[in-house]
C-alpha positions as CSV (number, residue, x, y, z in Angstrom):
1,M,-55.5,59.1,124.8
2,A,-58.1,56.6,125.9
3,E,-61.6,57.7,125.5
4,W,-62.4,56.9,129.1
5,A,-59.7,59.3,130.3
6,D,-61.2,62.1,128.1
7,V,-64.7,61.5,129.7
8,V,-63.3,61.4,133.2
9,S,-61.2,64.5,132.7
10,W,-64.1,66.5,131.2
11,V,-66.5,65.4,134.0
12,L,-63.9,66.6,136.6
13,I,-63.3,69.9,134.7
14,V,-67.1,70.6,134.5
15,L,-67.6,69.7,138.2
16,G,-64.7,71.9,139.2
17,G,-66.1,74.8,137.1
18,G,-69.5,74.2,138.7
19,F,-68.1,74.4,142.2
20,S,-66.3,77.6,141.4
21,V,-69.4,79.2,140.1
22,V,-71.4,78.1,143.2
23,G,-68.7,79.7,145.3
24,A,-69.0,82.9,143.3
25,L,-72.7,82.9,143.8
26,G,-72.1,82.4,147.6
27,L,-70.0,85.6,147.5
28,L,-73.0,87.4,146.1
29,R,-75.8,85.8,148.2
30,F,-74.5,85.5,151.7
31,P,-75.1,88.4,154.2
32,D,-71.8,88.9,155.9
33,F,-68.0,88.6,155.5
34,Y,-67.7,85.4,157.4
35,S,-70.4,83.5,155.4
36,R,-68.9,84.8,152.2
37,L,-65.5,83.7,153.2
38,H,-66.8,80.2,154.1
39,A,-68.5,79.9,150.8
40,A,-65.4,81.0,148.8
41,G,-62.9,79.0,150.9
42,I,-64.7,75.7,150.7
43,T,-66.0,75.7,147.2
44,D,-63.0,77.3,145.5
45,T,-60.6,74.8,147.1
46,L,-62.7,71.8,145.9
47,G,-63.3,73.5,142.5
48,A,-59.6,74.0,142.0
49,W,-58.8,70.4,143.0
50,L,-61.4,69.1,140.6
51,L,-60.1,71.3,137.8
52,I,-56.5,70.2,138.4
53,A,-57.5,66.6,138.5
54,G,-59.2,67.0,135.2
55,M,-56.1,68.6,133.7
56,M,-54.0,65.8,135.1
57,F,-56.1,63.3,133.2
58,Q,-55.9,65.4,130.0
59,A,-52.1,65.6,130.3
60,G,-51.5,61.9,130.9
61,F,-48.5,60.8,132.9
62,S,-45.8,63.4,132.2
63,Q,-43.9,66.2,133.8
64,V,-47.0,68.4,133.5
65,T,-48.9,66.0,135.7
66,V,-46.2,66.2,138.4
67,K,-46.3,70.0,138.3
68,L,-50.1,69.9,138.5
69,A,-49.9,67.6,141.5
70,L,-47.5,70.0,143.2
71,I,-49.9,72.9,142.6
72,A,-52.7,70.8,144.1
73,I,-50.7,70.1,147.2
74,F,-49.8,73.8,147.5
75,L,-53.5,74.7,147.2
76,F,-54.4,72.1,149.8
77,F,-52.3,73.8,152.4
78,T,-52.5,77.5,151.4
79,S,-56.2,77.9,150.7
80,P,-57.6,76.9,154.2
81,T,-54.7,78.7,155.9
82,S,-55.4,81.9,154.1
83,T,-59.1,81.7,154.7
84,H,-58.4,81.2,158.4
85,A,-56.0,84.1,158.5
86,L,-58.5,86.4,156.8
87,A,-61.2,85.4,159.3
88,R,-59.0,86.0,162.3
89,A,-57.8,89.3,160.9
90,A,-61.4,90.4,160.4
91,L,-62.4,89.3,163.9
92,H,-59.4,91.3,165.4
93,A,-60.4,94.3,163.2
94,G,-63.8,94.3,164.8
95,V,-65.9,92.9,162.0
96,R,-68.9,91.3,163.7
97,P,-70.7,88.2,162.4
98,W,-74.2,88.8,161.0
99,S,-77.1,87.7,163.2
100,R,-80.8,87.6,162.5
101,P,-82.5,90.8,163.7
102,A,-84.7,90.4,166.7
103,A,-88.4,90.2,166.2
104,K,-90.2,93.5,166.8
105,P,-92.7,93.3,169.6
106,R,-96.4,93.3,168.5
107,P,-98.7,96.0,169.6
108,S,-101.3,94.9,172.1
109,G,-104.4,93.4,170.6
110,V,-102.6,92.1,167.5
111,E,-102.5,88.3,167.4
112,A,-99.6,86.3,165.9
113,T,-100.1,84.7,162.6
114,P,-101.0,81.0,163.1
115,E,-98.5,78.4,162.0
116,P,-99.4,76.4,158.9
117,A,-99.9,73.2,160.9
118,A,-102.4,74.9,163.1
119,I,-104.3,76.2,160.0
120,D,-104.4,72.7,158.6
121,A,-105.6,71.2,161.9
122,A,-108.3,73.8,162.1
123,A,-109.4,73.1,158.6
124,T,-109.7,69.4,159.1
125,G,-111.1,69.6,162.6
126,S,-108.3,67.6,164.1
127,K,-106.4,68.6,167.2
128,S,-102.7,68.0,167.4
């Protein structure tokens, strides 16, 4: 196999693995079901495509490459469809999207913390 094909395949495989890891971190970090689903659906699809493309370069042109291409086409249609179906099912089941909690009202006599730009302007004596 040509050396350039090895380099390209390993770059694609490493990038695919990286996107898959980022998707897994998104599952851990995001606050609600819908955000986690979005992170997993987008990054895992791209990660799988990059991994398959890297394997196709490793295999050369053969029957294995055709099978990998068919798997990639299958993933192209099924991954977004399943993500959409899961989101719709969760919405119909009553799973509500996360929203930022409302700010608590301040007691009277307590001033708001000034913005950093206001602090800088006060320190330099300029008005903005």
